[in-house]
C-alpha positions as CSV (number, residue, x, y, z in Angstrom):
1,V,-188.5,-54.9,103.5
2,Q,-186.1,-53.6,106.5
3,L,-185.2,-56.1,109.1
4,Q,-183.8,-55.6,112.6
5,A,-182.6,-58.4,114.6
6,S,-182.2,-58.6,118.4
7,G,-181.8,-60.9,121.4
8,G,-178.0,-62.3,121.0
9,G,-175.6,-62.4,124.1
10,L,-173.1,-64.4,126.0
11,V,-174.4,-67.8,127.4
12,Q,-173.0,-70.9,129.0
13,A,-173.9,-73.8,127.3
14,G,-177.2,-75.5,127.8
15,A,-179.2,-72.3,128.2
16,S,-181.5,-70.7,126.2
17,L,-182.0,-67.5,123.9
18,R,-184.6,-65.6,121.9
19,L,-183.7,-64.0,119.0
20,S,-186.4,-61.5,117.5
21,C,-186.4,-59.9,114.2
22,A,-188.7,-56.8,113.4
23,A,-189.6,-56.3,110.1
24,S,-190.8,-52.9,108.6
25,G,-193.7,-52.6,106.2
26,R,-197.3,-53.6,105.9
27,T,-196.7,-56.4,103.8
28,F,-194.9,-58.6,106.2
29,S,-197.4,-61.6,106.1
30,S,-196.5,-62.3,102.4
31,Y,-192.9,-63.0,103.2
32,D,-191.3,-66.4,104.0
33,M,-188.6,-65.8,106.9
34,G,-185.4,-67.2,107.4
35,W,-182.4,-67.2,110.4
36,F,-179.2,-68.1,109.2
37,R,-175.8,-67.9,111.1
38,R,-171.8,-67.2,110.2
39,A,-169.7,-68.8,112.5
40,P,-166.1,-67.8,112.7
41,G,-164.1,-68.7,109.8
42,K,-167.1,-70.4,108.1
43,V,-169.6,-69.7,105.2
44,R,-173.2,-68.4,105.9
45,E,-175.4,-71.3,106.7
46,F,-179.2,-72.1,106.9
47,V,-180.7,-72.4,110.3
48,A,-184.5,-72.3,110.2
49,A,-187.0,-70.7,108.0
50,I,-190.9,-70.5,108.5
51,T,-193.9,-69.7,105.6
52,W,-195.7,-66.3,105.8
53,S,-198.6,-68.1,107.2
54,G,-196.4,-70.0,109.6
55,G,-197.9,-73.2,108.6
56,S,-194.7,-74.8,107.7
57,T,-190.9,-74.5,109.2
58,Y,-187.8,-76.0,108.2
59,Y,-184.6,-76.3,110.3
60,A,-181.1,-77.5,109.7
61,D,-180.3,-80.9,111.1
62,S,-177.9,-79.3,113.4
63,V,-180.5,-77.3,115.5
64,K,-183.4,-79.7,114.8
65,G,-185.1,-80.6,118.2
66,R,-183.4,-77.4,119.9
67,F,-184.4,-74.6,117.9
68,T,-188.2,-73.3,117.4
69,I,-188.9,-70.4,114.5
70,S,-192.2,-68.7,114.8
71,R,-193.7,-65.6,113.8
72,D,-196.4,-62.9,115.0
73,N,-197.9,-61.2,111.9
74,T,-199.6,-58.7,114.0
75,K,-196.3,-57.8,115.4
76,N,-194.5,-58.1,111.9
77,T,-192.0,-60.3,113.7
78,V,-190.3,-63.7,113.6
79,Y,-188.7,-65.3,116.6
80,L,-185.7,-67.9,117.0
81,Q,-186.2,-69.9,120.5
82,M,-182.7,-71.4,120.9
83,N,-183.1,-74.1,123.7
84,S,-179.7,-76.3,124.7
85,L,-177.3,-74.1,123.1
86,K,-174.0,-75.8,122.3
87,P,-170.5,-74.2,122.1
88,E,-170.8,-74.6,118.2
89,D,-173.8,-72.4,118.2
90,T,-171.6,-69.3,118.7
91,A,-172.2,-66.9,115.5
92,V,-173.7,-64.2,114.0
93,Y,-177.4,-64.9,113.5
94,Y,-179.0,-62.8,110.8
95,C,-182.6,-62.9,109.9
96,A,-183.9,-62.9,106.0
97,A,-186.9,-62.5,104.0
98,Q,-188.5,-63.2,100.7
99,V,-191.5,-63.3,98.7
100,S,-193.8,-66.0,99.8
101,G,-194.0,-68.8,97.2
102,S,-190.4,-69.2,96.2
103,S,-188.8,-72.8,96.1
104,R,-185.9,-71.7,97.9
105,I,-187.1,-71.7,101.6
106,R,-183.8,-72.6,102.5
107,G,-182.0,-69.8,100.6
108,P,-181.0,-67.7,99.0
109,Y,-183.0,-64.8,100.4
110,D,-183.8,-61.2,98.8
111,Y,-183.9,-58.9,102.2
112,W,-180.8,-59.2,104.8
113,G,-181.0,-57.6,108.4
114,Q,-178.0,-56.9,110.3
115,G,-176.8,-59.8,112.4
116,T,-176.9,-60.3,116.2
117,Q,-174.0,-62.0,117.9
118,V,-174.2,-65.2,119.7
119,T,-171.9,-66.8,122.0
120,V,-172.0,-70.0,124.0
121,S,-169.3,-70.7,126.4
122,S,-168.2,-74.1,127.2
């Protein structure tokens, strides 16, 4: 599966952004999907994940209550709605996929898209 993330940008603290990740292939619905981020000088970290059906979602504590992951299997797309953005959310955001059923919902993942930059100014 090939993944293409988009939707990043430069916003002020408190603003919202929605990231999208479009997947190629006809088996999108068989993949669990995740979002990760890498801030400058830091290691990549888990942000959110959603199971193949959308029935279960998982979040890092740092984004819980502010970010929402969702997916539309008819459009082969996963989304990350980010509200109440903070400067510490500044990072390159990556979407990732793994075959459903793995116990590794928080990573590591098998397939990765290119990142999209999110910059939050104070």
